[in-house]
DRENMAR-829912 format. One record per residue (C-alpha): residue number from 0; residue in three letters; chain; x, y, z. Coordinates in steps of 0.02 Angstrom, whole numbers. Layout:
BEGIN
@i: NUM; aa: ALA; ch: A; px: X; py: Y; pz: Z;
...
***
This chain:
BEGIN
@i: 0; aa: UNK; ch: A; px: -856; py: -1371; pz: 1215;
@i: 1; aa: UNK; ch: A; px: -875; py: -1191; pz: 1156;
@i: 2; aa: UNK; ch: A; px: -875; py: -1148; pz: 970;
@i: 3; aa: UNK; ch: A; px: -763; py: -1012; pz: 900;
@i: 4; aa: UNK; ch: A; px: -733; py: -925; pz: 733;
@i: 5; aa: UNK; ch: A; px: -562; py: -850; pz: 698;
@i: 6; aa: UNK; ch: A; px: -550; py: -680; pz: 614;
@i: 7; aa: UNK; ch: A; px: -385; py: -636; pz: 527;
@i: 8; aa: UNK; ch: A; px: -352; py: -471; pz: 440;
@i: 9; aa: UNK; ch: A; px: -209; py: -366; pz: 373;
@i: 10; aa: UNK; ch: A; px: -170; py: -212; pz: 269;
@i: 11; aa: UNK; ch: A; px: -118; py: -208; pz: 85;
@i: 12; aa: UNK; ch: A; px: 51; py: -149; pz: 24;
@i: 13; aa: UNK; ch: A; px: 12; py: -92; pz: -154;
@i: 14; aa: UNK; ch: A; px: 190; py: -38; pz: -195;
@i: 15; aa: UNK; ch: A; px: 247; py: -216; pz: -160;
@i: 16; aa: UNK; ch: A; px: 105; py: -292; pz: -263;
@i: 17; aa: UNK; ch: A; px: 22; py: -358; pz: -104;
@i: 18; aa: UNK; ch: A; px: -162; py: -316; pz: -129;
@i: 19; aa: UNK; ch: A; px: -254; py: -482; pz: -113;
@i: 20; aa: UNK; ch: A; px: -250; py: -644; pz: -16;
@i: 21; aa: UNK; ch: A; px: -319; py: -820; pz: -39;
@i: 22; aa: UNK; ch: A; px: -477; py: -852; pz: 61;
@i: 23; aa: UNK; ch: A; px: -402; py: -1013; pz: 129;
@i: 24; aa: UNK; ch: A; px: -315; py: -968; pz: 294;
@i: 25; aa: UNK; ch: A; px: -167; py: -1086; pz: 271;
@i: 26; aa: UNK; ch: A; px: -133; py: -1021; pz: 95;
@i: 27; aa: UNK; ch: A; px: -153; py: -841; pz: 154;
@i: 28; aa: UNK; ch: A; px: -31; py: -876; pz: 296;
@i: 29; aa: UNK; ch: A; px: 100; py: -924; pz: 167;
@i: 30; aa: UNK; ch: A; px: 88; py: -749; pz: 91;
@i: 31; aa: UNK; ch: A; px: 71; py: -643; pz: 248;
@i: 32; aa: UNK; ch: A; px: 168; py: -657; pz: 410;
@i: 33; aa: UNK; ch: A; px: 33; py: -555; pz: 499;
@i: 34; aa: UNK; ch: A; px: -101; py: -679; pz: 445;
@i: 35; aa: UNK; ch: A; px: 9; py: -825; pz: 493;
@i: 36; aa: UNK; ch: A; px: 35; py: -751; pz: 666;
@i: 37; aa: UNK; ch: A; px: -152; py: -729; pz: 692;
@i: 38; aa: UNK; ch: A; px: -191; py: -905; pz: 630;
@i: 39; aa: UNK; ch: A; px: -63; py: -985; pz: 745;
@i: 40; aa: UNK; ch: A; px: -106; py: -879; pz: 896;
@i: 41; aa: UNK; ch: A; px: -294; py: -901; pz: 883;
@i: 42; aa: UNK; ch: A; px: -286; py: -1086; pz: 843;
@i: 43; aa: UNK; ch: A; px: -171; py: -1113; pz: 991;
@i: 44; aa: UNK; ch: A; px: -284; py: -1013; pz: 1106;
@i: 45; aa: UNK; ch: A; px: -441; py: -1109; pz: 1054;
@i: 46; aa: UNK; ch: A; px: -350; py: -1275; pz: 1078;
@i: 47; aa: UNK; ch: A; px: -283; py: -1224; pz: 1249;
@i: 48; aa: UNK; ch: A; px: -459; py: -1174; pz: 1304;
@i: 49; aa: UNK; ch: A; px: -537; py: -1337; pz: 1247;
@i: 50; aa: UNK; ch: A; px: -640; py: -1253; pz: 1113;
@i: 51; aa: UNK; ch: A; px: -690; py: -1300; pz: 935;
@i: 52; aa: UNK; ch: A; px: -634; py: -1185; pz: 794;
@i: 53; aa: UNK; ch: A; px: -783; py: -1207; pz: 677;
@i: 54; aa: UNK; ch: A; px: -735; py: -1072; pz: 553;
@i: 55; aa: UNK; ch: A; px: -602; py: -947; pz: 498;
@i: 56; aa: UNK; ch: A; px: -610; py: -788; pz: 397;
@i: 57; aa: UNK; ch: A; px: -466; py: -700; pz: 307;
@i: 58; aa: UNK; ch: A; px: -487; py: -521; pz: 247;
@i: 59; aa: UNK; ch: A; px: -368; py: -390; pz: 177;
@i: 60; aa: UNK; ch: A; px: -412; py: -206; pz: 191;
@i: 61; aa: UNK; ch: A; px: -440; py: -106; pz: 32;
@i: 62; aa: UNK; ch: A; px: -324; py: 39; pz: 74;
@i: 63; aa: UNK; ch: A; px: -156; py: 41; pz: 165;
@i: 64; aa: UNK; ch: A; px: -185; py: 210; pz: 248;
@i: 65; aa: UNK; ch: A; px: -372; py: 235; pz: 255;
@i: 66; aa: UNK; ch: A; px: -506; py: 141; pz: 351;
@i: 67; aa: UNK; ch: A; px: -641; py: 69; pz: 236;
@i: 68; aa: UNK; ch: A; px: -795; py: -37; pz: 265;
@i: 69; aa: UNK; ch: A; px: -715; py: -194; pz: 192;
@i: 70; aa: UNK; ch: A; px: -649; py: -260; pz: 359;
@i: 71; aa: UNK; ch: A; px: -799; py: -193; pz: 455;
@i: 72; aa: UNK; ch: A; px: -925; py: -276; pz: 339;
@i: 73; aa: UNK; ch: A; px: -830; py: -441; pz: 344;
@i: 74; aa: UNK; ch: A; px: -830; py: -432; pz: 533;
@i: 75; aa: UNK; ch: A; px: -1018; py: -401; pz: 538;
@i: 76; aa: UNK; ch: A; px: -1049; py: -555; pz: 430;
@i: 77; aa: UNK; ch: A; px: -943; py: -662; pz: 546;
@i: 78; aa: UNK; ch: A; px: -1034; py: -596; pz: 700;
@i: 79; aa: UNK; ch: A; px: -1198; py: -644; pz: 618;
@i: 80; aa: UNK; ch: A; px: -1126; py: -815; pz: 584;
@i: 81; aa: UNK; ch: A; px: -1078; py: -828; pz: 768;
@i: 82; aa: UNK; ch: A; px: -1257; py: -790; pz: 819;
@i: 83; aa: UNK; ch: A; px: -1323; py: -922; pz: 698;
@i: 84; aa: UNK; ch: A; px: -1201; py: -1057; pz: 755;
@i: 85; aa: UNK; ch: A; px: -1192; py: -1014; pz: 939;
@i: 86; aa: UNK; ch: A; px: -1007; py: -968; pz: 927;
@i: 87; aa: UNK; ch: A; px: -891; py: -827; pz: 981;
@i: 88; aa: UNK; ch: A; px: -775; py: -727; pz: 869;
@i: 89; aa: UNK; ch: A; px: -589; py: -728; pz: 912;
@i: 90; aa: UNK; ch: A; px: -468; py: -597; pz: 846;
@i: 91; aa: UNK; ch: A; px: -304; py: -514; pz: 894;
@i: 92; aa: UNK; ch: A; px: -318; py: -336; pz: 960;
@i: 93; aa: UNK; ch: A; px: -165; py: -261; pz: 877;
@i: 94; aa: UNK; ch: A; px: -219; py: -88; pz: 935;
@i: 95; aa: UNK; ch: A; px: -181; py: -140; pz: 1114;
@i: 96; aa: UNK; ch: A; px: 5; py: -128; pz: 1073;
@i: 97; aa: UNK; ch: A; px: 29; py: 61; pz: 1086;
@i: 98; aa: UNK; ch: A; px: -101; py: 94; pz: 952;
@i: 99; aa: UNK; ch: A; px: -12; py: -4; pz: 815;
@i: 100; aa: UNK; ch: A; px: -121; py: -62; pz: 670;
@i: 101; aa: UNK; ch: A; px: -276; py: 22; pz: 741;
@i: 102; aa: UNK; ch: A; px: -434; py: 2; pz: 636;
@i: 103; aa: UNK; ch: A; px: -565; py: 112; pz: 715;
@i: 104; aa: UNK; ch: A; px: -716; py: 32; pz: 630;
@i: 105; aa: UNK; ch: A; px: -659; py: -138; pz: 689;
@i: 106; aa: UNK; ch: A; px: -622; py: -77; pz: 865;
@i: 107; aa: UNK; ch: A; px: -794; py: 5; pz: 878;
@i: 108; aa: UNK; ch: A; px: -880; py: -156; pz: 827;
@i: 109; aa: UNK; ch: A; px: -787; py: -278; pz: 941;
@i: 110; aa: UNK; ch: A; px: -745; py: -177; pz: 1097;
@i: 111; aa: UNK; ch: A; px: -858; py: -241; pz: 1235;
@i: 112; aa: UNK; ch: A; px: -955; py: -357; pz: 1118;
@i: 113; aa: UNK; ch: A; px: -1014; py: -510; pz: 1214;
@i: 114; aa: UNK; ch: A; px: -981; py: -626; pz: 1066;
@i: 115; aa: UNK; ch: A; px: -800; py: -569; pz: 1041;
@i: 116; aa: UNK; ch: A; px: -639; py: -630; pz: 1120;
@i: 117; aa: UNK; ch: A; px: -497; py: -505; pz: 1093;
@i: 118; aa: UNK; ch: A; px: -323; py: -578; pz: 1119;
@i: 119; aa: UNK; ch: A; px: -174; py: -472; pz: 1168;
@i: 120; aa: UNK; ch: A; px: -45; py: -450; pz: 1028;
@i: 121; aa: UNK; ch: A; px: 94; py: -536; pz: 1124;
@i: 122; aa: UNK; ch: A; px: 248; py: -603; pz: 1033;
@i: 123; aa: UNK; ch: A; px: 232; py: -781; pz: 970;
@i: 124; aa: UNK; ch: A; px: 376; py: -903; pz: 974;
@i: 125; aa: UNK; ch: A; px: 387; py: -1077; pz: 899;
@i: 126; aa: UNK; ch: A; px: 519; py: -1186; pz: 818;
@i: 127; aa: UNK; ch: A; px: 457; py: -1148; pz: 643;
@i: 128; aa: UNK; ch: A; px: 392; py: -969; pz: 660;
@i: 129; aa: UNK; ch: A; px: 414; py: -820; pz: 775;
@i: 130; aa: UNK; ch: A; px: 327; py: -652; pz: 765;
@i: 131; aa: UNK; ch: A; px: 338; py: -492; pz: 868;
@i: 132; aa: UNK; ch: A; px: 194; py: -379; pz: 814;
@i: 133; aa: UNK; ch: A; px: 264; py: -212; pz: 872;
@i: 134; aa: UNK; ch: A; px: 435; py: -246; pz: 797;
@i: 135; aa: UNK; ch: A; px: 356; py: -307; pz: 635;
@i: 136; aa: UNK; ch: A; px: 243; py: -155; pz: 615;
@i: 137; aa: UNK; ch: A; px: 385; py: -36; pz: 660;
@i: 138; aa: UNK; ch: A; px: 494; py: -111; pz: 523;
@i: 139; aa: UNK; ch: A; px: 353; py: -94; pz: 397;
@i: 140; aa: UNK; ch: A; px: 326; py: 87; pz: 448;
@i: 141; aa: UNK; ch: A; px: 511; py: 121; pz: 415;
@i: 142; aa: UNK; ch: A; px: 500; py: 33; pz: 245;
@i: 143; aa: UNK; ch: A; px: 347; py: 136; pz: 202;
@i: 144; aa: UNK; ch: A; px: 438; py: 298; pz: 247;
@i: 145; aa: UNK; ch: A; px: 584; py: 249; pz: 135;
@i: 146; aa: UNK; ch: A; px: 459; py: 207; pz: -2;
@i: 147; aa: UNK; ch: A; px: 377; py: 379; pz: 12;
@i: 148; aa: UNK; ch: A; px: 545; py: 467; pz: 13;
@i: 149; aa: UNK; ch: A; px: 597; py: 372; pz: -144;
@i: 150; aa: UNK; ch: A; px: 434; py: 403; pz: -236;
@i: 151; aa: UNK; ch: A; px: 503; py: 531; pz: -358;
@i: 152; aa: UNK; ch: A; px: 649; py: 417; pz: -403;
@i: 153; aa: UNK; ch: A; px: 524; py: 279; pz: -441;
@i: 154; aa: UNK; ch: A; px: 417; py: 397; pz: -544;
@i: 155; aa: UNK; ch: A; px: 570; py: 443; pz: -648;
@i: 156; aa: UNK; ch: A; px: 600; py: 257; pz: -679;
@i: 157; aa: UNK; ch: A; px: 417; py: 238; pz: -730;
@i: 158; aa: UNK; ch: A; px: 432; py: 384; pz: -851;
@i: 159; aa: UNK; ch: A; px: 584; py: 304; pz: -931;
@i: 160; aa: UNK; ch: A; px: 495; py: 137; pz: -947;
@i: 161; aa: UNK; ch: A; px: 347; py: 219; pz: -1032;
@i: 162; aa: UNK; ch: A; px: 457; py: 319; pz: -1151;
@i: 163; aa: UNK; ch: A; px: 552; py: 161; pz: -1200;
@i: 164; aa: UNK; ch: A; px: 390; py: 72; pz: -1247;
@i: 165; aa: UNK; ch: A; px: 288; py: 218; pz: -1311;
@i: 166; aa: UNK; ch: A; px: 324; py: 198; pz: -1496;
@i: 167; aa: UNK; ch: A; px: 275; py: 14; pz: -1496;
@i: 168; aa: UNK; ch: A; px: 97; py: 39; pz: -1435;
@i: 169; aa: UNK; ch: A; px: -30; py: 151; pz: -1525;
@i: 170; aa: UNK; ch: A; px: -149; py: 183; pz: -1380;
@i: 171; aa: UNK; ch: A; px: -154; py: 207; pz: -1192;
@i: 172; aa: UNK; ch: A; px: -246; py: 41; pz: -1176;
@i: 173; aa: UNK; ch: A; px: -117; py: -56; pz: -1276;
@i: 174; aa: UNK; ch: A; px: 27; py: 21; pz: -1178;
@i: 175; aa: UNK; ch: A; px: -60; py: -9; pz: -1011;
@i: 176; aa: UNK; ch: A; px: -89; py: -192; pz: -1055;
@i: 177; aa: UNK; ch: A; px: 93; py: -214; pz: -1106;
@i: 178; aa: UNK; ch: A; px: 159; py: -135; pz: -946;
@i: 179; aa: UNK; ch: A; px: 44; py: -245; pz: -841;
@i: 180; aa: UNK; ch: A; px: 98; py: -404; pz: -931;
@i: 181; aa: UNK; ch: A; px: 282; py: -365; pz: -910;
@i: 182; aa: UNK; ch: A; px: 258; py: -321; pz: -727;
@i: 183; aa: UNK; ch: A; px: 163; py: -482; pz: -692;
@i: 184; aa: UNK; ch: A; px: 298; py: -585; pz: -776;
@i: 185; aa: UNK; ch: A; px: 435; py: -506; pz: -670;
@i: 186; aa: UNK; ch: A; px: 335; py: -522; pz: -509;
@i: 187; aa: UNK; ch: A; px: 302; py: -706; pz: -545;
@i: 188; aa: UNK; ch: A; px: 492; py: -729; pz: -542;
@i: 189; aa: UNK; ch: A; px: 506; py: -633; pz: -378;
@i: 190; aa: UNK; ch: A; px: 586; py: -483; pz: -464;
@i: 191; aa: UNK; ch: A; px: 556; py: -297; pz: -442;
@i: 192; aa: UNK; ch: A; px: 425; py: -228; pz: -560;
@i: 193; aa: UNK; ch: A; px: 393; py: -60; pz: -476;
@i: 194; aa: UNK; ch: A; px: 451; py: 34; pz: -633;
@i: 195; aa: UNK; ch: A; px: 311; py: -51; pz: -731;
@i: 196; aa: UNK; ch: A; px: 172; py: -13; pz: -607;
@i: 197; aa: UNK; ch: A; px: 84; py: 149; pz: -562;
@i: 198; aa: UNK; ch: A; px: 170; py: 257; pz: -430;
@i: 199; aa: UNK; ch: A; px: 63; py: 178; pz: -291;
@i: 200; aa: UNK; ch: A; px: 109; py: 6; pz: -359;
@i: 201; aa: UNK; ch: A; px: -55; py: -39; pz: -446;
@i: 202; aa: UNK; ch: A; px: -97; py: -100; pz: -620;
@i: 203; aa: UNK; ch: A; px: -114; py: 23; pz: -763;
@i: 204; aa: UNK; ch: A; px: -277; py: 64; pz: -848;
@i: 205; aa: UNK; ch: A; px: -306; py: 172; pz: -1000;
@i: 206; aa: UNK; ch: A; px: -373; py: 309; pz: -887;
@i: 207; aa: UNK; ch: A; px: -238; py: 315; pz: -753;
@i: 208; aa: UNK; ch: A; px: -101; py: 303; pz: -885;
@i: 209; aa: UNK; ch: A; px: -176; py: 450; pz: -980;
@i: 210; aa: UNK; ch: A; px: -187; py: 554; pz: -820;
@i: 211; aa: UNK; ch: A; px: -9; py: 510; pz: -771;
@i: 212; aa: UNK; ch: A; px: 60; py: 559; pz: -940;
@i: 213; aa: UNK; ch: A; px: -39; py: 721; pz: -941;
@i: 214; aa: UNK; ch: A; px: 33; py: 768; pz: -772;
@i: 215; aa: UNK; ch: A; px: 210; py: 727; pz: -828;
@i: 216; aa: UNK; ch: A; px: 186; py: 828; pz: -987;
@i: 217; aa: UNK; ch: A; px: 121; py: 977; pz: -888;
@i: 218; aa: UNK; ch: A; px: 271; py: 976; pz: -771;
@i: 219; aa: UNK; ch: A; px: 388; py: 952; pz: -920;
@i: 220; aa: UNK; ch: A; px: 314; py: 1104; pz: -1007;
@i: 221; aa: UNK; ch: A; px: 341; py: 1212; pz: -852;
@i: 222; aa: UNK; ch: A; px: 523; py: 1157; pz: -841;
@i: 223; aa: UNK; ch: A; px: 552; py: 1190; pz: -1027;
@i: 224; aa: UNK; ch: A; px: 487; py: 1368; pz: -1004;
@i: 225; aa: UNK; ch: A; px: 604; py: 1402; pz: -857;
@i: 226; aa: UNK; ch: A; px: 758; py: 1296; pz: -887;
@i: 227; aa: UNK; ch: A; px: 856; py: 1434; pz: -976;
@i: 228; aa: UNK; ch: A; px: 809; py: 1571; pz: -852;
@i: 229; aa: UNK; ch: A; px: 925; py: 1510; pz: -713;
@i: 230; aa: UNK; ch: A; px: 1112; py: 1483; pz: -707;
@i: 231; aa: UNK; ch: A; px: 1108; py: 1326; pz: -599;
@i: 232; aa: UNK; ch: A; px: 996; py: 1179; pz: -553;
@i: 233; aa: UNK; ch: A; px: 991; py: 1244; pz: -374;
@i: 234; aa: UNK; ch: A; px: 920; py: 1410; pz: -432;
@i: 235; aa: UNK; ch: A; px: 789; py: 1325; pz: -541;
@i: 236; aa: UNK; ch: A; px: 733; py: 1207; pz: -403;
@i: 237; aa: UNK; ch: A; px: 727; py: 1350; pz: -277;
@i: 238; aa: UNK; ch: A; px: 626; py: 1461; pz: -395;
@i: 239; aa: UNK; ch: A; px: 499; py: 1323; pz: -431;
@i: 240; aa: UNK; ch: A; px: 478; py: 1288; pz: -246;
@i: 241; aa: UNK; ch: A; px: 456; py: 1471; pz: -199;
@i: 242; aa: UNK; ch: A; px: 332; py: 1503; pz: -339;
@i: 243; aa: UNK; ch: A; px: 234; py: 1348; pz: -287;
@i: 244; aa: UNK; ch: A; px: 231; py: 1405; pz: -105;
@i: 245; aa: UNK; ch: A; px: 163; py: 1576; pz: -153;
@i: 246; aa: UNK; ch: A; px: 24; py: 1502; pz: -260;
@i: 247; aa: UNK; ch: A; px: -24; py: 1376; pz: -125;
@i: 248; aa: UNK; ch: A; px: -25; py: 1512; pz: 8;
@i: 249; aa: UNK; ch: A; px: -152; py: 1604; pz: -98;
@i: 250; aa: UNK; ch: A; px: -261; py: 1448; pz: -100;
@i: 251; aa: UNK; ch: A; px: -228; py: 1396; pz: -280;
@i: 252; aa: UNK; ch: A; px: -165; py: 1236; pz: -360;
@i: 253; aa: UNK; ch: A; px: 24; py: 1230; pz: -380;
@i: 254; aa: UNK; ch: A; px: 42; py: 1049; pz: -432;
@i: 255; aa: UNK; ch: A; px: 120; py: 1101; pz: -598;
@i: 256; aa: UNK; ch: A; px: 265; py: 1177; pz: -500;
@i: 257; aa: UNK; ch: A; px: 295; py: 1024; pz: -392;
@i: 258; aa: UNK; ch: A; px: 374; py: 857; pz: -429;
@i: 259; aa: UNK; ch: A; px: 258; py: 726; pz: -508;
@i: 260; aa: UNK; ch: A; px: 229; py: 658; pz: -332;
@i: 261; aa: UNK; ch: A; px: 178; py: 831; pz: -270;
@i: 262; aa: UNK; ch: A; px: 334; py: 870; pz: -169;
@i: 263; aa: UNK; ch: A; px: 462; py: 1011; pz: -170;
@i: 264; aa: UNK; ch: A; px: 603; py: 994; pz: -295;
@i: 265; aa: UNK; ch: A; px: 777; py: 938; pz: -247;
@i: 266; aa: UNK; ch: A; px: 919; py: 952; pz: -372;
@i: 267; aa: UNK; ch: A; px: 942; py: 764; pz: -385;
@i: 268; aa: UNK; ch: A; px: 755; py: 738; pz: -420;
@i: 269; aa: UNK; ch: A; px: 754; py: 882; pz: -545;
@i: 270; aa: UNK; ch: A; px: 901; py: 812; pz: -644;
@i: 271; aa: UNK; ch: A; px: 826; py: 637; pz: -636;
@i: 272; aa: UNK; ch: A; px: 660; py: 700; pz: -703;
@i: 273; aa: UNK; ch: A; px: 738; py: 803; pz: -843;
@i: 274; aa: UNK; ch: A; px: 839; py: 649; pz: -894;
@i: 275; aa: UNK; ch: A; px: 686; py: 535; pz: -886;
@i: 276; aa: UNK; ch: A; px: 582; py: 647; pz: -1001;
@i: 277; aa: UNK; ch: A; px: 725; py: 670; pz: -1123;
@i: 278; aa: UNK; ch: A; px: 771; py: 852; pz: -1088;
@i: 279; aa: UNK; ch: A; px: 943; py: 798; pz: -1030;
@i: 280; aa: UNK; ch: A; px: 1051; py: 661; pz: -1106;
***
């Protein structure tokens, strides 16, 4: 009977508060469909091949859009464990499905490795759980695109939440702690707390709150200086965008002329921002 170790990994979704997982595979599978799929597929494969699954490792990447060493280092440790226990590592090769969920560090370490078994990311069907990797990742890509497109609307909600609580807390640290507590309480009830988190969906610290407020204040000041120079919101938005384009073309920073998320202004975002900071009723 051959020994195997299962390796299960996934990406975080910070804006949904999904940034960590239990180390226990069964508990992790309750929080992540991708992990559940890998657990079921690999366990089934080992059973069907008469093997013994002597260990399992769950890991979540540090960044949703950037390869880091977290997964690679975890993989190296499991490969060392395989050498020590005369086992082979089993994982699902998501990248085989048209390049979906490709992690280049991981691919480089396992491709052609004699101690690795790479399973195809085929759909899995069972009475209690079904999973189609390509369809799942495509849906998450679409959700991510909608999230990015709605970033400025979320930032305006965050600004309003901060303004509503500002007078109650004397320091950045106190306000950050209050926002984090409220967000955690809402999330524990399964409710949306994105207006109480940072724009990427993380917890506040004294430092990132200070930087966020400074950026908002800088953009607000620019708008205050220009708001009476134009006869319509369209003209104001267009002027800000053109001025920003000229400055960027010259190789200089134009972030003060962009939305808080760094994008071009649209009238709806402009009005929403002016309302959020209190320049419009």
